[in-house]
C-alpha positions as CSV (number, residue, x, y, z in Angstrom):
1,M,-0.1,0.0,-0.1
2,R,1.2,3.5,-1.0
3,S,0.4,6.7,0.1
4,M,-0.1,9.4,-3.2
5,T,2.0,11.9,-1.0
6,G,5.9,11.8,-1.3
7,F,8.8,13.1,-2.1
8,G,12.1,11.9,-3.9
9,K,15.4,13.3,-5.1
10,D,18.4,12.2,-7.0
11,V,21.8,13.9,-8.4
12,A,23.6,12.6,-11.3
13,D,27.0,13.6,-12.4
14,G,29.5,13.0,-14.9
15,A,31.5,14.5,-18.1
16,D,31.9,17.7,-15.7
17,R,28.3,18.2,-15.5
18,K,25.6,17.6,-12.6
19,V,21.7,16.9,-13.3
20,T,19.4,17.3,-9.8
21,V,15.8,16.1,-10.3
22,E,13.4,16.6,-7.4
23,I,9.8,14.7,-7.9
24,K,6.9,15.6,-5.5
25,T,3.5,14.0,-5.2
26,V,0.2,14.7,-3.5
27,N,-3.3,12.8,-3.9
28,N,-5.1,13.2,-7.2
29,K,-7.8,11.2,-8.9
30,L,-5.6,10.5,-11.9
31,L,-2.2,10.7,-12.9
32,D,-1.2,14.4,-13.5
33,I,2.6,15.1,-14.3
34,S,3.9,18.7,-14.3
35,I,7.8,19.1,-15.4
36,K,9.6,22.5,-14.7
37,A,13.1,22.0,-16.4
38,P,16.0,24.4,-18.3
39,R,15.3,24.5,-21.9
40,I,18.3,22.6,-22.8
41,F,16.1,19.4,-21.5
42,A,13.0,19.9,-23.3
43,A,13.7,17.4,-25.9
44,Y,13.8,14.7,-23.1
45,E,10.5,15.7,-21.6
46,D,9.1,12.5,-22.8
47,N,11.5,10.3,-21.3
48,I,10.9,11.6,-18.1
49,R,7.2,10.8,-18.3
50,K,7.7,7.4,-19.6
51,I,9.8,6.8,-16.5
52,I,7.4,8.3,-13.8
53,K,4.9,6.3,-15.2
54,N,6.7,2.9,-14.7
55,F,6.6,4.4,-11.1
56,V,3.6,6.1,-10.3
57,K,0.2,5.2,-11.2
58,R,-2.2,7.9,-9.5
59,G,-1.5,11.4,-8.2
60,R,-0.3,14.9,-9.1
61,V,3.7,14.8,-9.9
62,D,5.6,18.0,-10.1
63,V,9.2,17.5,-11.4
64,F,11.9,19.7,-10.8
65,V,14.9,19.6,-12.8
66,S,18.1,21.7,-12.3
67,Y,21.7,21.6,-13.8
68,N,25.3,22.1,-13.4
69,D,28.0,22.4,-16.4
70,Y,31.5,22.5,-14.9
71,R,33.1,22.5,-18.6
72,E,35.5,24.7,-19.6
73,K,34.5,25.0,-23.3
74,K,30.8,24.8,-23.3
75,G,30.0,25.8,-26.9
76,E,31.2,27.6,-29.8
77,V,30.7,31.3,-30.8
78,I,30.4,31.6,-34.6
79,V,30.5,35.3,-36.2
80,D,28.9,35.8,-39.5
81,K,31.1,37.8,-41.5
82,G,28.3,38.5,-44.3
83,V,26.0,39.9,-41.9
84,A,28.5,41.6,-40.0
85,K,30.0,43.3,-43.3
86,Q,26.4,44.4,-44.3
87,Y,26.1,46.3,-41.5
88,L,29.5,47.9,-42.0
89,E,28.4,48.8,-45.4
90,A,25.2,50.4,-44.1
91,G,26.9,52.6,-41.9
92,K,29.0,53.7,-44.6
93,V,25.8,54.8,-46.8
94,L,24.8,56.8,-43.7
95,E,28.0,58.2,-43.4
96,E,27.4,59.6,-47.0
97,L,24.4,61.3,-46.2
98,G,25.9,63.1,-43.3
99,F,25.7,61.0,-40.4
100,D,28.7,60.6,-38.0
101,N,29.4,56.8,-38.3
102,D,30.3,55.7,-34.8
103,L,29.8,52.2,-35.5
104,S,32.2,50.0,-33.6
105,V,32.8,46.2,-33.0
106,A,30.8,46.0,-29.4
107,Q,28.0,47.5,-31.2
108,V,28.0,45.2,-34.4
109,L,28.3,42.2,-32.0
110,K,24.8,43.4,-30.7
111,M,23.4,43.4,-33.9
112,P,20.9,40.4,-34.7
113,D,22.4,37.6,-36.3
114,V,26.0,38.7,-36.2
115,L,26.9,36.0,-33.6
116,T,25.5,32.4,-33.3
117,V,26.6,30.1,-30.3
118,I,26.5,26.6,-31.0
119,E,26.2,24.3,-27.8
120,D,28.1,21.2,-27.9
121,D,25.9,19.4,-25.7
122,Q,23.1,19.0,-27.9
123,D,23.8,15.7,-29.4
124,D,26.4,14.1,-27.0
125,G,24.0,12.5,-24.9
126,A,25.8,13.2,-21.7
127,W,22.7,15.2,-20.4
128,E,20.2,12.9,-21.6
129,S,22.1,10.1,-19.9
130,L,22.4,11.8,-16.4
131,L,18.8,13.3,-16.4
132,I,17.7,9.6,-17.1
133,D,19.7,8.2,-14.1
134,A,18.6,11.3,-11.7
135,T,14.9,10.8,-12.9
136,T,15.0,6.9,-12.4
137,A,16.7,7.2,-9.1
138,A,14.4,10.0,-7.7
139,C,11.4,7.8,-8.5
140,K,12.6,4.9,-6.6
141,A,13.7,7.3,-3.7
142,L,10.2,8.6,-4.2
143,V,7.9,5.1,-4.0
144,E,10.1,4.0,-0.9
145,N,9.1,7.4,0.8
146,R,5.5,7.0,-0.5
147,E,5.5,3.0,0.9
148,R,6.8,4.3,4.4
149,E,4.0,6.7,4.3
150,G,1.3,3.9,3.1
151,E,2.4,1.4,6.0
152,N,1.6,4.2,8.5
153,M,-1.7,5.2,7.0
154,K,-2.2,1.4,6.7
155,A,-2.1,0.8,10.6
156,D,-4.4,3.8,11.1
157,L,-6.9,2.1,8.6
158,I,-7.0,-1.1,10.2
159,R,-7.4,0.3,13.4
160,R,-10.3,2.8,12.5
161,L,-11.7,-0.3,10.7
162,D,-11.6,-2.7,13.7
163,N,-13.6,0.6,15.3
164,L,-16.1,0.4,12.9
165,S,-16.6,-3.1,13.0
166,E,-17.3,-3.0,16.9
167,I,-20.0,-0.5,16.4
168,W,-21.3,-2.5,13.4
169,K,-21.4,-5.6,15.6
170,E,-23.2,-3.4,18.3
171,I,-25.8,-2.5,15.7
172,V,-26.6,-6.0,14.3
173,A,-26.9,-6.8,18.5
174,R,-29.3,-3.8,18.8
175,A,-31.5,-4.7,15.9
176,P,-33.5,-7.5,17.4
177,V,-34.3,-5.5,20.5
178,V,-35.9,-2.8,18.7
179,K,-38.7,-4.7,17.7
180,E,-38.9,-6.1,21.0
181,N,-39.3,-2.8,22.5
182,Y,-41.5,-1.4,19.8
183,A,-44.0,-4.3,20.6
184,A,-43.3,-3.8,24.4
185,K,-44.2,-0.1,24.1
186,L,-47.1,-0.6,21.6
187,K,-48.8,-2.8,23.7
188,I,-48.7,-0.3,26.7
189,R,-49.8,2.3,24.9
190,I,-52.7,0.8,23.5
191,K,-53.6,-0.6,27.0
192,Q,-53.5,3.1,28.2
193,Y,-55.8,4.7,25.4
194,L,-58.4,1.6,25.2
195,E,-58.2,1.2,29.2
196,D,-61.2,-1.8,29.6
197,V,-61.4,-2.6,26.1
198,E,-60.2,-6.0,25.0
199,M,-57.1,-5.3,22.6
200,D,-57.4,-6.7,19.1
201,E,-54.6,-9.4,19.3
202,S,-54.3,-9.8,15.8
203,R,-54.3,-6.1,14.6
204,F,-51.4,-5.9,17.3
205,V,-49.5,-8.4,15.6
206,N,-49.9,-7.1,12.5
207,E,-48.8,-3.6,13.6
208,V,-45.8,-5.0,15.2
209,A,-44.9,-7.2,11.8
210,F,-45.2,-3.7,9.4
211,F,-42.7,-2.3,11.8
212,A,-40.3,-5.1,12.2
213,D,-40.5,-5.1,8.0
214,K,-39.9,-1.4,7.8
215,S,-37.2,-1.1,10.5
216,N,-35.6,-4.8,9.1
217,I,-31.8,-4.3,8.5
218,D,-30.9,-8.0,7.5
219,E,-30.1,-7.0,4.0
220,E,-27.7,-4.3,5.3
221,I,-26.2,-6.1,7.7
222,A,-25.1,-8.9,4.8
223,R,-24.1,-6.2,2.4
224,M,-22.0,-4.6,5.3
225,R,-20.4,-7.8,6.5
226,S,-19.3,-8.3,2.9
227,H,-17.8,-5.0,2.2
228,L,-15.8,-5.1,5.6
229,D,-14.7,-8.6,4.6
230,A,-13.3,-6.8,1.3
231,F,-11.5,-4.1,3.2
232,Y,-9.7,-6.6,5.4
233,K,-8.6,-8.4,2.2
234,L,-7.5,-4.9,0.5
235,M,-5.2,-4.3,3.4
236,D,-3.3,-6.9,2.6
237,T,-3.0,-6.8,-0.8
238,N,-0.2,-4.9,-2.5
239,G,-0.5,-2.7,-5.9
240,E,-2.7,0.0,-6.4
241,V,-5.7,-0.4,-4.3
242,G,-7.0,3.2,-3.8
243,K,-9.8,3.3,-6.3
244,Q,-11.3,0.2,-5.0
245,L,-11.0,1.3,-1.2
246,D,-12.7,4.2,-2.1
247,F,-15.4,2.5,-4.2
248,L,-15.9,0.5,-0.9
249,V,-16.3,3.4,1.5
250,Q,-19.4,4.7,-0.8
251,E,-20.9,1.4,-0.4
252,L,-20.4,1.5,3.5
253,N,-21.7,4.7,3.6
254,R,-24.8,3.9,1.7
255,E,-25.2,1.1,4.1
256,I,-24.8,3.1,7.2
257,N,-27.2,5.5,5.9
258,T,-29.9,3.4,4.8
259,T,-29.5,1.7,8.6
260,G,-29.9,5.3,9.8
261,S,-33.3,6.1,7.7
262,K,-34.7,2.6,8.9
263,S,-33.8,3.6,12.5
264,N,-36.8,4.2,14.6
265,D,-34.6,3.5,18.2
266,I,-32.5,6.1,20.2
267,E,-30.0,3.7,20.9
268,L,-29.7,2.5,17.5
269,T,-29.6,6.0,16.1
270,R,-26.7,7.0,18.1
271,K,-24.6,3.8,17.0
272,V,-25.1,4.9,13.7
273,L,-23.7,8.3,14.0
274,L,-21.0,7.0,15.7
275,A,-20.2,4.8,12.5
276,K,-20.7,7.8,9.9
277,N,-18.5,9.6,12.1
278,E,-15.4,6.6,11.7
279,L,-16.1,6.1,8.4
280,E,-15.5,10.0,7.1
281,K,-12.0,9.8,9.2
282,F,-11.7,6.6,7.1
283,R,-12.9,8.2,3.9
284,E,-10.2,11.0,4.4
285,Q,-7.3,8.6,4.6
286,V,-8.1,6.2,1.7
287,Q,-8.4,9.4,-0.7
288,N,-4.5,9.5,-0.5
289,I,-3.8,5.9,-1.2
290,E,-2.6,5.1,-4.7
């Protein structure tokens, strides 16, 4: 089990260069990758995404790439003599028109297209190799971080699941008592209203049977038990279980709500509210599981 929240970082160096990759993740329903990297890595963003997809299946992923270049010669500066000559000739034309020709070398160098800088790191593969190594190692560190957090979350989820199971057991134990209490209270009220008039036993039985049918939660009990068993099994399952857990939380919530709507007993209602409160805390944790 993995948390969707995590952090991983790695530094790869070689060939007088260094690449640093930092990856931060938070919860998200789908996989959403955002990359912030210097321009020289623009051609390699697809590589970064492919690597991340091998390690992360869900979550918002922010990738930050930085680099250091320690080489003495990092590229070549080329002067376009033809363009420079055209600027010089244009200056002479203006000089003939009466303008002072103050054109200097420094000014010509600033003219568009006179200088071209060719970086020699574009095709040597060193940057790509370092980026791949740093990204892969950062992803491994990220997964380890998410798994550690996931184990902590798992322990908390099991504790809350145990609490919810105990509350549900109390609800199951209380359900038959509700019918008996209703029958006893109804009989007392009828006798108070009728006084000396003999009670119609068949109508009384029908009324109790109607109430029992209306408030029956046998189906909810069976489904709830099934959902709880499925939860415990998923707790021991490796891989991406977040979506399945999220679905089961919705199913648990539906059964608890239905039980509450059928409740006509203060004690049963109180236990349903306790179950809802525990499930809400459970839901918050589940939404951060990959």
